C-alpha positions in Angstrom: -14.3 8.8 -22.8 -14.2 12.2 -21.3 -14.3 15.2 -23.6 -14.9 18.8 -22.4 -13.8 20.8 -25.5 -10.5 22.0 -26.8 -9.3 23.3 -23.5 -10.6 20.5 -21.2 -11.8 21.3 -17.7 -10.5 20.7 -14.2 -13.8 19.0 -13.4 -12.6 16.1 -15.5 -10.1 15.2 -12.8 -12.9 15.2 -10.2 -15.1 13.0 -12.4 -12.2 10.5 -12.9 -11.5 10.5 -9.1 -15.2 9.7 -8.5 -15.2 6.9 -11.1 -12.1 5.5 -9.5 -13.6 5.6 -6.0 -16.6 3.6 -7.4 -14.3 0.7 -8.3 -16.0 0.2 -11.6 -14.2 -2.0 -14.2 -13.5 0.9 -16.6 -10.8 2.0 -19.0 -10.9 5.7 -19.8 -9.6 8.0 -22.5 -9.5 11.6 -21.3 -9.0 14.3 -23.9 -7.3 17.3 -22.2 -7.2 19.4 -25.3 -4.7 22.3 -25.0 -4.8 22.2 -21.2 -1.3 21.2 -20.4 -1.8 21.7 -16.6 -4.7 19.2 -16.7 -2.6 16.7 -18.7 0.1 17.0 -16.2 -2.3 16.4 -13.3 -3.4 13.2 -15.0 0.2 12.2 -15.5 0.8 12.5 -11.7 -2.5 11.0 -10.5 -2.3 7.5 -9.1 -5.6 5.7 -9.7 -6.8 2.1 -9.9 -8.5 2.8 -13.2 -6.7 2.6 -16.5 -6.6 6.2 -17.7 -5.1 7.3 -21.0 -4.9 11.0 -21.4 -4.4 12.9 -24.7 -3.8 16.4 -25.6 -5.5 18.2 -28.5 -6.3 15.8 -31.3 -8.2 15.8 -34.6 -8.9 12.1 -34.1 -11.8 12.5 -31.7 -14.1 10.8 -34.1 -12.0 7.6 -34.0 -11.8 7.7 -30.2 -15.5 8.2 -30.0 -16.1 5.2 -32.2 -14.1 3.0 -29.9 -15.9 4.4 -26.7 -18.9 2.8 -25.1 -19.9 6.1 -23.5 -19.0 9.7 -23.4 -19.0 12.1 -20.5 -18.7 15.7 -21.5 -20.3 19.1 -22.2 -22.7 19.5 -25.1 -21.2 21.1 -28.3 -20.2 20.3 -31.8 -17.2 18.4 -30.7 -19.3 15.8 -29.0 -21.4 14.9 -32.1 -19.6 12.3 -34.2 -19.2 12.9 -37.9 -20.6 10.3 -40.2 
């Protein structure tokens, strides 16, 4: 799972491209937040990885529970609620 806050970050696309180039057997959920341009870039991207992108969501805690790992910036949104 990639999570860089409520507005996402263009660096997320670079990270996913690097993971794709590594040919790792991954499935990714990318939270783009309110960044429509980033979501559009993921919609157009052709990659070997299975990538599901989402816009702003209040369901981050559920997605985090399903994830094996998180790539993101530190902040209150990256600490799961109990």
